[in-house]
C-alpha positions, 0 to 999 in steps of 0.5 A: 581636110582642116589640119584637126581633121575636119572634113570641109570639101570634097568633089569626084574626080570625073571618069578618064581624068585625075585629081589635077583637073580638079583642084582648082574647082574644089576649093573655089567653094571655100574662103582662102584668103590668108590660109595655106593650102598643102597640096600632095606632091601630085599638085606641086603645079604651076598652074596651081600655085597661080590659083592660089596665090592670085586669085584665092588670095591664099598661100602654099605648101607643096611637096615636090618628089621626083615626079617632077624631076627637074624641079626635084634635081633643083631643090636637091641642088641648093647647098643645104651644108650651109643651112642651120637646121631646125630638130624636133622629136616625137614619140608616140604610137610605139615609135620614136621620130626625129625631124630635122628641117631646114628652109632657106629663102631661095630664088634660083628655082623657075617657080611661080610665086616660090620664097622659100625651099625646105628639106625635112628629114625624117628619122624613125625607129620602132621601139618593139622591133628597133627597126629603123628608116630615113625618108626625105622629101623637099618642100617649097612655098611661097611663104617668107622667112618671117611667115614661116621659119624653118619649125613653122614649115615643119608643123604645117608639112606634118599637118599634111602627113595628118591626111593619111591616118585622120582620113584615108585610113579612117575611110579605108580601113576603119569605115570600109570604103575599100570594101564597099560593093556600092558602086551604081549610079551616084551610090558611092558618092552619096555614101562618101558624103555621108562617111564624111559628116559622120566622121566630123560628127565623132570628132566634134564629139571628142571620141575615136571613129572606132570607139564610137562604132563599139558603142554604135553597135551596142545601141544602134537604135539609140546611140545614133540619135545621141551622136548627132544630138536627135532627141529620142522621144519626138512625139507628134502631138495633134 
């Protein structure tokens, strides 16, 4: 996914394996020279970093969680109390979120091409209930401090978190993918492709997925044609 929510590639995960094995194959179809690639903590793998930097000429920003205990402890051991913080506050969707980002050039971690380590702390407060929460994650990147300071690193990380509400939530809830009973042959994969195409068209039209679905339901014979820019009158002249 691009940071604007556009889906540019997808690949089925083979049975009996996981997403890690499909990482390089999925990205090989794209021109990533100079691009910054983000990924979930599952993909914070040494080989993935090597492939991105050496083979694709790209940069990486990976999240580090407890599934990599040694790397997580090494990030946690950075003397963060001596690192200057960058702070930003966002008010949206009925909550106030304050993000505190610290980034430091660090060579003490054994990870390919690593230049910086960052710590992102998110404080959230729900306006209606007043409930508060805090989440802290560590981020590693091959970008230098000149290429991405604390604020830019925070923006990249925040863009990656957008996958949850721009893709996962839309597919699972709005488009009902989790409830779909199409499982035979390539049916599920084909439907996933169609959902991706539809999501891209709707976003390019500048509308929300939910609003578009309502319009389609009100005019099922004409609204889909308008969405894809297909003329309504396609008479064949002999």
